[in-house]
N, CA, C and O of each residue as an XYZ file, in Angstrom:
888
protein
N     103.177    149.839     35.707
C     104.585    150.055     35.822
C     105.067    150.585     37.095
O     106.208    150.325     37.477
N     104.249    151.330     37.790
C     104.706    151.924     39.051
C     104.922    150.865     40.104
O     105.886    150.949     40.866
N     104.057    149.867     40.174
C     104.180    148.797     41.132
C     105.535    148.007     40.892
O     106.226    147.639     41.842
N     105.866    147.774     39.609
C     107.000    147.082     39.202
C     108.263    147.859     39.716
O     109.216    147.319     40.278
N     108.142    149.188     39.450
C     109.308    150.037     39.865
C     109.452    150.057     41.373
O     110.568    150.020     41.892
N     108.376    150.112     42.055
C     108.420    150.011     43.602
C     109.020    148.722     44.017
O     109.854    148.717     44.923
N     108.660    147.625     43.421
C     109.151    146.307     43.783
C     110.704    146.250     43.539
O     111.460    145.726     44.357
N     111.108    146.788     42.436
C     112.525    146.834     42.154
C     113.357    147.571     43.163
O     114.419    147.103     43.573
N     112.843    148.800     43.587
C     113.450    149.598     44.635
C     113.488    148.797     46.001
O     114.497    148.842     46.704
N     112.468    148.125     46.334
C     112.418    147.321     47.482
C     113.475    146.202     47.478
O     114.136    145.947     48.485
N     113.614    145.533     46.300
C     114.637    144.566     46.113
C     116.018    145.057     46.240
O     116.881    144.345     46.753
N     116.284    146.297     45.777
C     117.595    146.855     45.910
C     117.922    147.074     47.269
O     119.040    146.779     47.694
N     116.916    147.638     48.092
C     117.277    147.923     49.501
C     117.350    146.614     50.238
O     118.168    146.531     51.153
N     116.628    145.634     49.960
C     116.829    144.328     50.651
C     118.214    143.764     50.448
O     118.846    143.253     51.373
N     118.666    143.868     49.231
C     120.064    143.397     48.863
C     121.074    144.249     49.592
O     122.091    143.733     50.055
N     120.816    145.570     49.711
C     121.744    146.435     50.373
C     121.793    146.076     51.883
O     122.855    146.133     52.502
N     120.673    145.721     52.439
C     120.581    145.303     53.906
C     121.465    144.050     54.052
O     122.297    143.978     54.957
N     121.286    143.088     53.179
C     122.127    141.805     53.286
C     123.528    142.113     53.245
O     124.260    141.575     54.076
N     124.055    142.985     52.305
C     125.436    143.303     52.134
C     125.845    144.020     53.412
O     126.935    143.715     53.898
N     125.104    144.927     54.004
C     125.483    145.678     55.174
C     125.748    144.776     56.378
O     126.668    144.986     57.169
N     124.860    143.727     56.474
C     124.918    142.798     57.607
C     125.789    141.587     57.393
O     125.890    140.716     58.258
N     126.454    141.532     56.169
C     127.183    140.468     55.742
C     126.491    139.084     55.921
O     127.061    138.113     56.420
N     125.163    139.086     55.452
C     124.355    137.954     55.497
C     124.281    137.283     54.113
O     124.248    137.954     53.081
N     124.255    135.930     54.124
C     123.866    135.263     52.870
C     122.381    135.160     52.765
O     121.651    135.341     53.739
N     121.934    134.864     51.554
C     120.470    134.696     51.366
C     119.923    133.664     52.230
O     118.829    133.817     52.773
N     120.657    132.581     52.391
C     120.164    131.455     53.161
C     120.054    131.794     54.625
O     119.087    131.367     55.257
N     121.008    132.557     55.230
C     120.959    132.902     56.506
C     119.777    133.729     56.840
O     119.176    133.538     57.898
N     119.379    134.718     55.920
C     118.264    135.448     56.171
C     116.949    134.620     56.028
O     115.981    134.847     56.753
N     116.949    133.712     55.130
C     115.823    132.801     54.902
C     115.529    132.060     56.215
O     114.378    131.955     56.639
N     116.583    131.555     56.840
C     116.383    130.708     58.084
C     115.884    131.589     59.193
O     115.087    131.127     60.009
N     116.326    132.893     59.277
C     115.886    133.821     60.326
C     114.356    134.131     60.116
O     113.611    134.337     61.074
N     113.944    134.152     58.846
C     112.574    134.517     58.526
C     111.633    133.380     58.405
O     110.425    133.587     58.290
N     112.133    132.199     58.427
C     111.253    131.010     58.162
C     110.955    130.872     56.708
O     109.867    130.383     56.402
N     111.804    131.251     55.749
C     111.411    131.144     54.317
C     112.129    129.888     53.684
O     113.154    129.400     54.160
N     111.552    129.468     52.680
C     112.123    128.330     51.980
C     113.460    128.660     51.294
O     113.776    129.817     51.020
N     114.231    127.590     51.029
C     115.502    127.844     50.349
C     115.309    128.422     48.935
O     114.537    127.907     48.126
N     116.034    129.498     48.680
C     115.930    130.135     47.412
C     114.890    131.338     47.302
O     114.829    132.020     46.279
N     114.118    131.550     48.350
C     113.061    132.543     48.269
C     113.636    133.958     48.222
O     113.180    134.769     47.415
N     114.677    134.295     49.108
C     115.287    135.602     49.053
C     115.874    135.927     47.689
O     115.745    137.058     47.219
N     116.496    134.991     47.065
C     116.998    135.222     45.728
C     115.880    135.589     44.767
O     116.031    136.518     43.973
N     114.763    134.878     44.825
C     113.642    135.114     43.984
C     113.009    136.584     44.201
O     112.610    137.276     43.264
N     112.969    136.955     45.504
C     112.428    138.237     45.836
C     113.366    139.378     45.312
O     112.884    140.379     44.783
N     114.686    139.213     45.466
C     115.659    140.197     44.914
C     115.579    140.286     43.468
O     115.732    141.385     42.935
N     115.345    139.206     42.751
C     115.229    139.195     41.284
C     113.873    139.607     40.812
O     113.671    139.672     39.599
N     112.944    139.884     41.649
C     111.572    140.273     41.272
C     110.674    139.114     40.799
O     109.631    139.302     40.172
N     111.167    137.860     41.156
C     110.351    136.719     40.664
C     109.375    136.252     41.735
O     108.603    135.332     41.465
N     109.363    136.800     42.874
C     108.477    136.377     43.882
C     108.215    137.591     44.909
O     109.027    138.515     44.970
N     107.156    137.567     45.646
C     106.785    138.593     46.592
C     106.899    138.103     47.926
O     107.027    136.898     48.146
N     106.858    139.002     48.872
C     106.792    138.587     50.354
C     105.793    139.394     51.101
O     105.627    140.587     50.846
N     105.117    138.756     52.030
C     104.055    139.423     52.787
C     104.572    140.233     53.937
O     105.670    140.026     54.454
N     103.743    141.154     54.309
C     104.023    141.989     55.458
C     104.264    141.095     56.729
O     105.184    141.322     57.514
N     103.361    140.051     56.877
C     103.472    139.126     58.067
C     104.844    138.479     58.147
O     105.400    138.333     59.235
N     105.411    138.076     56.966
C     106.691    137.463     56.918
C     107.760    138.374     57.355
O     108.711    137.940     58.006
N     107.651    139.669     57.018
C     108.643    140.602     57.284
C     108.678    141.010     58.801
O     109.651    141.610     59.258
N     107.696    140.701     59.495
C     107.641    140.991     60.959
C     108.853    140.350     61.688
O     109.440    140.930     62.601
N     109.190    139.125     61.231
C     110.249    138.405     61.839
C     111.622    139.116     61.608
O     112.534    139.062     62.433
N     111.698    139.783     60.428
C     112.906    140.492     60.218
C     113.070    141.709     61.164
O     114.168    141.973     61.654
N     111.990    142.426     61.406
C     112.039    143.535     62.261
C     112.220    143.121     63.810
O     112.694    143.895     64.641
N     111.830    141.937     64.074
C     112.048    141.413     65.436
C     113.536    141.090     65.642
O     114.155    141.355     66.673
N     114.022    140.515     64.602
C     115.493    140.088     64.667
C     116.416    141.332     64.579
O     117.513    141.304     65.135
N     115.991    142.434     63.886
C     116.716    143.613     63.708
C     115.865    144.852     64.061
O     115.396    145.573     63.180
N     115.687    145.071     65.356
C     114.777    146.116     65.811
C     115.187    147.501     65.415
O     114.356    148.410     65.432
N     116.498    147.715     65.040
C     117.026    149.061     64.668
C     116.829    149.214     63.160
O     117.121    150.294     62.645
N     116.380    148.265     62.455
C     116.166    148.473     60.985
C     114.899    149.244     60.818
O     113.851    148.902     61.365
N     115.025    150.373     59.989
C     114.047    151.324     59.757
C     113.109    150.801     58.700
O     113.531    150.666     57.552
N     111.751    150.471     59.038
C     110.876    149.990     57.993
C     110.599    150.971     56.874
O     110.451    150.605     55.707
N     110.532    152.277     57.288
C     110.328    153.264     56.253
C     111.425    153.283     55.149
O     111.186    153.500     53.961
N     112.605    153.040     55.652
C     113.688    152.909     54.691
C     113.591    151.699     53.736
O     113.813    151.816     52.531
N     113.256    150.545     54.317
C     113.158    149.324     53.650
C     112.033    149.341     52.576
O     112.245    148.952     51.427
N     110.845    149.802     52.991
C     109.651    149.756     52.125
C     109.621    150.948     51.132
O     109.352    150.769     49.944
N     109.897    152.130     51.633
C     109.672    153.263     50.712
C     110.916    154.225     50.563
O     110.852    155.300     49.966
N     112.011    153.749     51.146
C     113.272    154.531     50.856
C     113.454    155.937     51.654
O     114.239    156.806     51.273
N     112.678    156.047     52.745
C     112.773    157.210     53.520
C     113.686    156.987     54.761
O     113.632    155.953     55.428
N     114.545    158.041     55.035
C     115.448    157.929     56.194
C     116.547    157.062     55.901
O     116.812    156.712     54.752
N     117.273    156.662     57.039
C     118.396    155.854     56.908
C     118.112    154.380     57.221
O     117.067    154.073     57.794
N     118.981    153.500     56.872
C     118.769    152.075     56.995
C     118.517    151.729     58.470
O     117.669    150.878     58.740
N     119.191    152.329     59.408
C     119.065    151.965     60.794
C     118.834    153.204     61.604
O     119.308    154.300     61.303
N     118.037    152.957     62.709
C     117.898    154.130     63.644
C     119.260    154.260     64.395
O     119.892    153.267     64.754
N     119.655    155.473     64.600
C     120.938    155.698     65.276
C     120.815    155.465     66.721
O     119.721    155.607     67.267
N     121.893    155.108     67.396
C     121.893    154.833     68.890
C     121.508    156.122     69.673
O     120.995    156.060     70.790
N     121.767    157.241     69.063
C     121.498    158.527     69.807
C     120.088    158.996     69.597
O     119.625    159.923     70.262
N     119.377    158.337     68.639
C     118.071    158.782     68.360
C     117.104    158.578     69.483
O     117.142    157.549     70.157
N     116.224    159.552     69.702
C     115.235    159.508     70.858
C     114.400    158.218     70.525
O     114.041    157.958     69.376
N     114.117    157.429     71.619
C     113.282    156.201     71.511
C     111.882    156.554     71.012
O     111.234    155.740     70.353
N     111.387    157.831     71.340
C     110.062    158.160     70.879
C     109.998    158.297     69.381
O     108.933    158.178     68.776
N     111.148    158.548     68.785
C     111.138    158.661     67.306
C     111.085    157.315     66.539
O     110.750    157.259     65.355
N     111.427    156.254     67.264
C     111.485    154.942     66.654
C     110.065    154.420     66.358
O     109.113    154.684     67.092
N     109.981    153.742     65.360
C     108.645    153.234     64.902
C     108.392    151.888     65.520
O     109.235    150.995     65.434
N     107.227    151.724     66.153
C     106.823    150.465     66.612
C     106.102    149.736     65.389
O     104.924    149.916     65.083
N     106.985    148.891     64.745
C     106.482    148.354     63.488
C     105.167    147.480     63.714
O     104.301    147.409     62.842
N     105.074    146.841     64.894
C     103.853    146.012     65.062
C     102.585    146.822     65.149
O     101.501    146.252     65.029
N     102.665    148.137     65.354
C     101.514    149.040     65.392
C     101.305    149.852     64.185
O     100.412    150.698     64.127
N     102.171    149.590     63.154
C     102.082    150.445     61.947
C     101.143    149.788     61.007
O     101.140    148.566     60.858
N     100.336    150.598     60.363
C      99.293    150.135     59.364
C      99.897    150.372     57.923
O     100.056    151.521     57.513
N     100.207    149.350     57.217
C     100.753    149.522     55.777
C      99.624    150.091     54.957
O      98.476    149.656     55.037
N      99.995    151.098     54.151
C      99.167    151.630     53.163
C      99.552    151.226     51.764
O     100.548    151.700     51.218
N      98.726    150.313     51.165
C      99.172    149.669     49.917
C      98.743    150.622     48.736
O      97.719    151.306     48.741
N      99.643    150.569     47.760
C      99.541    151.441     46.518
C      98.595    150.806     45.505
O      98.995    150.584     44.362
N      97.317    150.497     45.895
C      96.304    149.959     45.103
C      94.965    150.642     45.557
O      94.846    151.281     46.602
N      94.032    150.436     44.690
C      92.682    151.003     45.053
C      91.692    149.883     45.346
O      91.799    148.753     44.870
N      90.702    150.287     46.178
C      89.581    149.377     46.457
C      88.451    149.905     45.577
O      87.850    150.943     45.855
N      88.188    149.172     44.527
C      87.263    149.628     43.545
C      86.188    148.576     43.262
O      86.356    147.424     43.661
N      85.086    148.935     42.585
C      84.134    147.975     42.093
C      84.444    147.778     40.611
O      84.459    148.758     39.865
N      84.690    146.562     40.163
C      84.902    146.212     38.782
C      86.359    146.184     38.355
O      86.692    146.047     37.177
N      87.221    146.320     39.371
C      88.676    146.260     39.085
C      89.124    144.878     39.036
O      88.839    144.127     39.969
N      89.834    144.448     37.985
C      90.173    143.055     37.906
C      91.432    142.632     38.709
O      91.748    141.448     38.832
N      92.125    143.643     39.239
C      93.291    143.248     40.061
C      92.899    142.720     41.478
O      92.049    143.317     42.138
N      93.469    141.696     41.902
C      93.245    141.119     43.202
C      94.171    141.657     44.173
O      95.369    141.801     43.927
N      93.574    141.985     45.382
C      94.314    142.515     46.443
C      95.272    141.472     46.985
O      94.881    140.349     47.303
N      96.577    141.876     47.089
C      97.545    140.918     47.811
C      98.369    141.689     48.764
O      98.751    142.831     48.508
N      98.660    141.034     49.922
C      99.496    141.673     50.917
C     100.912    141.634     50.550
O     101.642    140.901     51.217
N     101.388    142.290     49.623
C     102.745    142.297     49.120
C     103.513    143.427     49.673
O     103.070    144.568     49.540
N     104.631    143.207     50.284
C     105.432    144.221     50.941
C     105.918    145.131     49.809
O     106.129    146.313     50.080
N     106.107    144.696     48.606
C     106.550    145.581     47.516
C     105.625    146.658     47.138
O     106.021    147.617     46.475
N     104.309    146.530     47.564
C     103.348    147.521     47.154
C     103.036    148.466     48.298
O     102.064    149.215     48.205
N     103.770    148.470     49.314
C     103.540    149.425     50.463
C     103.980    150.818     50.012
O     105.099    151.022     49.540
N     103.069    151.752     50.172
C     103.314    153.155     49.761
C     103.891    153.926     50.950
O     104.857    154.674     50.802
N     103.289    153.739     52.137
C     103.751    154.395     53.386
C     103.063    153.665     54.535
O     102.478    152.595     54.361
N     103.152    154.279     55.715
C     102.579    153.661     56.967
C     101.767    154.724     57.599
O     102.030    155.917     57.448
N     100.700    154.251     58.364
C      99.932    155.177     59.181
C     100.164    154.612     60.588
O     100.256    153.403     60.800
N     100.255    155.560     61.542
C     100.385    155.200     63.013
C      99.226    155.866     63.752
O      99.260    157.025     64.168
N      98.193    155.023     63.878
C      96.931    155.517     64.437
C      96.561    154.608     65.609
O      96.036    153.517     65.391
N      96.821    155.029     66.835
C      96.624    154.204     68.010
C      95.213    153.560     68.061
O      95.083    152.407     68.472
N      94.187    154.278     67.658
C      92.829    153.780     67.820
C      92.488    152.737     66.804
O      91.447    152.090     66.923
N      93.321    152.542     65.803
C      93.174    151.620     64.702
C      94.293    150.608     64.497
O      94.473    150.015     63.433
N      95.093    150.441     65.682
C      96.178    149.584     65.555
C      95.856    148.138     65.220
O      96.759    147.388     64.849
N      94.597    147.719     65.338
C      94.273    146.303     65.076
C      93.914    146.096     63.558
O      93.599    144.996     63.104
N      93.987    147.233     62.825
C      93.754    147.062     61.408
C      94.961    146.478     60.603
O      96.108    146.746     60.960
N      94.731    145.742     59.602
C      95.780    145.043     58.895
C      96.393    145.872     57.835
O      97.585    145.696     57.582
N      95.684    146.787     57.164
C      96.179    147.558     56.016
C      95.189    148.669     55.672
O      94.048    148.720     56.131
N      95.710    149.539     54.842
C      94.839    150.657     54.288
C      94.955    150.663     52.787
O      96.016    150.358     52.242
N      93.903    150.998     52.126
C      93.889    151.106     50.684
C      93.085    152.276     50.238
O      92.215    152.745     50.973
N      93.345    152.766     49.056
C      92.659    153.914     48.495
C      91.309    153.578     48.022
O      91.064    152.433     47.639
N      90.384    154.538     48.023
C      88.980    154.302     47.396
C      89.100    154.922     46.033
O      89.709    155.982     45.889
N      88.546    154.300     45.045
C      88.555    154.804     43.735
C      87.152    154.575     43.173
O      86.550    153.525     43.399
N      86.652    155.537     42.461
C      85.207    155.490     41.945
C      84.187    156.071     42.843
O      84.515    156.537     43.934
N      82.952    156.063     42.425
C      81.909    156.647     43.165
C      80.786    155.758     43.568
O      79.692    156.248     43.847
N      81.001    154.463     43.613
C      79.996    153.516     43.932
C      79.555    153.622     45.397
O      78.444    153.206     45.726
N      80.419    154.182     46.307
C      80.057    154.332     47.732
C      79.877    155.824     48.082
O      79.891    156.218     49.248
N      79.718    156.582     47.088
C      79.469    158.034     47.328
C      78.031    158.252     47.804
O      77.162    157.601     47.224
N      77.678    159.067     48.763
C      78.537    160.104     49.342
C      79.263    159.603     50.609
O      80.043    160.351     51.198
N      79.018    158.357     51.031
C      79.786    157.985     52.343
C      81.266    157.948     52.074
O      82.034    158.306     52.967
N      81.720    157.546     50.920
C      83.099    157.509     50.640
C      83.330    158.209     49.350
O      82.500    158.121     48.445
N      84.412    158.894     49.227
C      84.746    159.659     47.976
C      85.997    159.049     47.397
O      86.830    158.498     48.117
N      86.125    159.154     46.053
C      87.239    158.731     45.367
C      88.511    159.497     45.935
O      88.539    160.727     45.956
N      89.494    158.765     46.364
C      90.694    159.444     46.978
C      90.713    159.282     48.516
O      91.743    159.506     49.152
N      89.597    158.902     49.086
C      89.649    158.562     50.525
C      90.498    157.305     50.678
O      90.885    156.640     49.716
N      90.763    157.025     51.958
C      91.567    155.820     52.351
C      90.754    155.060     53.431
O      90.320    155.656     54.417
N      90.564    153.795     53.240
C      89.884    152.910     54.135
C      90.843    152.012     54.882
O      91.787    151.466     54.313
N      90.577    151.870     56.186
C      91.381    151.088     57.122
C      90.607    149.710     57.271
O      89.428    149.674     57.625
N      91.334    148.605     56.983
C      90.608    147.351     56.918
C      91.288    146.243     57.856
O      92.492    146.256     58.110
N      90.422    145.317     58.327
C      90.890    144.313     59.158
C      90.247    142.933     58.617
O      89.031    142.814     58.465
N      91.101    141.977     58.362
C      90.684    140.761     57.742
C      89.821    139.891     58.665
O      90.162    139.724     59.836
N      88.696    139.327     58.155
C      87.954    138.423     58.912
C      88.495    137.043     58.863
O      88.695    136.528     57.762
N      88.746    136.407     59.946
C      89.215    134.980     59.937
C      88.141    134.029     59.632
O      88.426    132.904     59.221
N      86.915    134.404     59.805
C      85.785    133.494     59.612
C      84.584    134.331     59.059
O      83.994    135.145     59.769
N      84.263    134.097     57.797
C      83.176    134.826     57.103
C      81.808    134.445     57.656
O      80.801    134.981     57.193
N      81.735    133.515     58.655
C      80.507    133.208     59.258
C      80.140    134.299     60.306
O      79.058    134.248     60.890
N      81.055    135.296     60.544
C      80.810    136.256     61.583
C      80.532    137.616     60.921
O      80.679    138.661     61.555
N      80.159    137.595     59.734
C      79.850    138.820     58.975
C      78.645    139.565     59.655
O      77.631    138.963     60.007
N      78.814    140.815     59.804
C      77.677    141.655     60.354
C      76.935    142.231     59.138
O      77.346    143.269     58.619
N      75.878    141.603     58.679
C      75.157    142.031     57.508
C      74.689    143.460     57.628
O      74.157    143.890     58.652
N      74.900    144.162     56.576
C      74.548    145.575     56.435
C      75.703    146.557     56.662
O      75.571    147.764     56.458
N      76.867    145.981     57.101
C      78.060    146.742     57.296
C      78.918    146.750     56.064
O      78.740    145.924     55.169
N      79.877    147.704     56.007
C      80.802    147.844     54.807
C      81.944    146.895     54.927
O      82.556    146.770     55.988
N      82.243    146.210     53.825
C      83.451    145.352     53.741
C      84.128    145.501     52.442
O      83.520    145.905     51.451
N      85.402    145.177     52.426
C      86.134    144.958     51.202
C      86.132    143.475     50.868
O      86.630    142.669     51.655
N      85.617    143.122     49.791
C      85.367    141.710     49.400
C      86.321    141.387     48.214
O      86.224    142.072     47.196
N      87.197    140.426     48.282
C      88.153    140.118     47.249
C      87.864    138.788     46.665
O      87.813    137.776     47.365
N      87.669    138.786     45.347
C      87.538    137.546     44.562
C      88.758    137.337     43.672
O      89.742    138.075     43.732
N      88.649    136.275     42.824
C      89.750    136.117     41.908
C      89.854    137.200     40.860
O      90.912    137.400     40.264
N      88.733    137.914     40.630
C      88.699    138.886     39.573
C      88.411    140.328     40.025
O      88.598    141.228     39.206
N      87.983    140.613     41.228
C      87.581    141.865     41.680
C      87.937    142.170     43.103
O      88.083    141.263     43.922
N      88.082    143.473     43.416
C      88.062    144.008     44.732
C      86.799    144.885     44.876
O      86.627    145.873     44.161
N      86.002    144.528     45.738
C      84.655    145.160     45.827
C      84.463    145.813     47.243
O      84.453    145.108     48.252
N      84.317    147.120     47.291
C      84.038    147.797     48.466
C      82.497    148.125     48.578
O      81.985    149.045     47.939
N      81.822    147.333     49.407
C      80.352    147.335     49.404
C      79.850    147.047     50.742
O      80.605    146.679     51.642
N      78.509    147.216     50.906
C      77.758    146.673     52.064
C      77.455    145.254     51.712
O      77.037    144.965     50.591
N      77.662    144.333     52.672
C      77.256    142.922     52.464
C      75.811    142.779     53.091
O      75.524    143.192     54.214
N      74.968    142.166     52.261
C      73.635    141.854     52.761
C      73.312    140.376     52.358
O      73.983    139.807     51.497
N      72.305    139.792     52.980
C      72.021    138.363     52.721
C      71.320    138.325     51.317
O      70.478    139.153     50.968
N      71.731    137.340     50.598
C      71.089    137.058     49.282
C      70.064    136.042     49.475
O      70.056    135.379     50.512
N      69.113    135.852     48.469
C      68.062    134.771     48.513
C      68.755    133.471     48.421
O      68.324    132.500     49.043
N      69.810    133.405     47.676
C      70.558    132.175     47.511
C      71.588    132.163     48.600
O      72.465    133.025     48.639
N      71.494    131.158     49.526
C      72.460    131.118     50.626
C      73.883    130.925     50.314
O      74.741    131.138     51.170
N      74.184    130.514     49.079
C      75.587    130.313     48.654
C      76.168    131.547     48.164
O      77.305    131.495     47.694
N      75.488    132.751     48.213
C      75.962    134.007     47.606
C      75.948    135.067     48.734
O      75.224    134.990     49.726
N      76.824    136.064     48.479
C      76.742    137.362     49.218
C      76.041    138.348     48.192
O      76.258    138.263     46.983
N      75.221    139.250     48.723
C      74.640    140.383     48.046
C      75.356    141.594     48.403
O      75.379    142.007     49.563
N      75.986    142.217     47.364
C      76.913    143.459     47.606
C      76.177    144.628     47.136
O      75.802    144.685     45.965
N      75.939    145.587     47.991
C      75.110    146.799     47.765
C      76.013    148.036     47.847
O      76.878    148.165     48.713
N      75.763    148.917     46.912
C      76.548    150.226     46.866
C      75.760    151.245     47.646
O      74.564    151.090     47.892
N      76.461    152.296     48.028
C      75.831    153.489     48.628
C      75.105    154.336     47.584
O      74.033    154.894     47.820
N      75.778    154.403     46.363
C      75.260    155.112     45.321
C      74.127    154.380     44.601
O      74.342    153.299     44.052
N      72.909    154.966     44.598
C      71.700    154.195     44.130
C      71.755    153.971     42.575
O      70.927    153.235     42.037
N      72.701    154.589     41.882
C      72.864    154.367     40.457
C      73.587    153.066     40.162
O      73.686    152.695     38.993
N      74.066    152.399     41.094
C      74.767    151.116     40.912
C      73.827    149.960     41.308
O      73.151    150.012     42.336
N      73.806    148.907     40.451
C      73.033    147.730     40.795
C      73.684    146.893     41.869
O      74.893    146.996     42.071
N      72.917    146.057     42.571
C      73.482    145.148     43.438
C      74.233    144.050     42.766
O      73.925    143.737     41.616
N      75.185    143.450     43.393
C      76.038    142.431     42.798
C      75.936    141.223     43.710
O      75.955    141.358     44.933
N      75.825    140.019     43.105
C      75.830    138.791     43.871
C      77.097    138.012     43.553
O      77.350    137.786     42.370
N      77.904    137.588     44.498
C      79.083    136.768     44.272
C      78.959    135.465     45.129
O      78.495    135.425     46.268
N      79.440    134.413     44.415
C      79.407    133.140     45.135
C      80.382    133.151     46.322
O      81.512    133.626     46.208
N      79.919    132.617     47.466
C      80.765    132.641     48.620
C      82.061    131.830     48.367
O      83.111    132.175     48.907
N      81.996    130.804     47.586
C      83.182    129.872     47.328
C      84.217    130.565     46.424
O      85.341    130.082     46.283
N      83.821    131.733     45.792
C      84.707    132.465     44.949
C      85.402    133.650     45.671
O      86.204    134.390     45.102
N      85.031    133.769     46.965
C      85.672    134.858     47.741
C      86.942    134.418     48.371
O      87.008    133.412     49.077
N      88.006    135.234     48.089
C      89.322    134.941     48.648
C      89.506    135.541     50.033
O      90.250    135.010     50.857
N      88.850    136.603     50.270
C      88.975    137.296     51.571
C      87.922    138.257     51.842
O      87.387    138.794     50.873
N      87.545    138.553     53.021
C      86.661    139.550     53.422
C      87.224    140.402     54.472
O      87.720    139.871     55.466
N      87.193    141.735     54.336
C      87.906    142.689     55.234
C      86.916    143.692     55.752
O      86.225    144.354     54.979
N      86.844    143.809     57.079
C      85.899    144.767     57.644
C      86.521    146.172     57.500
O      87.704    146.377     57.772
N      85.675    147.141     57.059
C      86.196    148.506     57.079
C      85.959    149.147     58.415
O      84.822    149.393     58.816
N      87.089    149.424     59.126
C      87.063    149.850     60.465
C      87.090    151.430     60.562
O      86.709    152.008     61.580
N      87.539    152.065     59.495
C      87.658    153.533     59.563
C      88.058    154.036     58.264
O      88.304    153.249     57.350
N      88.147    155.377     58.107
C      88.511    155.957     56.823
C      89.303    157.262     57.156
O      89.117    157.903     58.190
N      90.168    157.584     56.223
C      90.780    158.922     56.184
C      90.276    159.705     55.055
O      90.498    159.344     53.900
N      89.631    160.725     55.324
C      88.837    161.419     54.372
C      89.684    162.455     53.535
O      90.471    163.215     54.098
N      89.507    162.455     52.278
C      90.170    163.406     51.396
C      89.418    164.656     51.362
O      88.231    164.612     51.040
N      89.999    165.815     51.672
C      89.258    167.080     51.711
C      89.759    167.927     50.539
O      90.953    168.173     50.370
N      88.795    168.352     49.756
C      89.053    169.272     48.583
C      88.839    170.718     48.957
O      87.846    171.075     49.592
N      89.739    171.505     48.574
C      89.600    172.953     48.843
C      89.307    173.736     47.556
O      89.161    174.958     47.597
């Protein structure tokens, strides 16, 4: 229910932006390279839009505040008087999605703008595509439930560095594991840090995406 509520708030703010700029749905679709009718579907909650697609919006409207559009923080536009240093370089922002990277979770990761919880601005990790929460203890003690991992999508799974940690997405699961070679060359062997978890083998042709884990934000308990 939380993701649906977030999507609805995003849709309301997108509609408010259109009204403010006196834009029709079609005019915005042409600016963003979207098909006819797509903006209407997004506003009605019938379709989603990716972060990559929205980059064109921020290029066309550099004063539009992404924190306002995604999560409702701040004003719609940066003011002319505002210090340039306070303006967000959207291209360097890492979206933090309101989902977990878990083993055995049936939800599939999708780069939906409606699911953005907030942004991270980390210069040393500006090449990362997104951040997601860790849930569960399969990668404990290296990762704890509540930690956040920073991920970068691999364009070619032929360049996997076996033995390193990846987020592997299939039709049914999001799996945060070490990838190792399987005896069957058509599979990946996914290994947990926690020795109480068995290895998992997944067919390579069932994998929708592989994301290298480039860093983490550690949750500290007091």
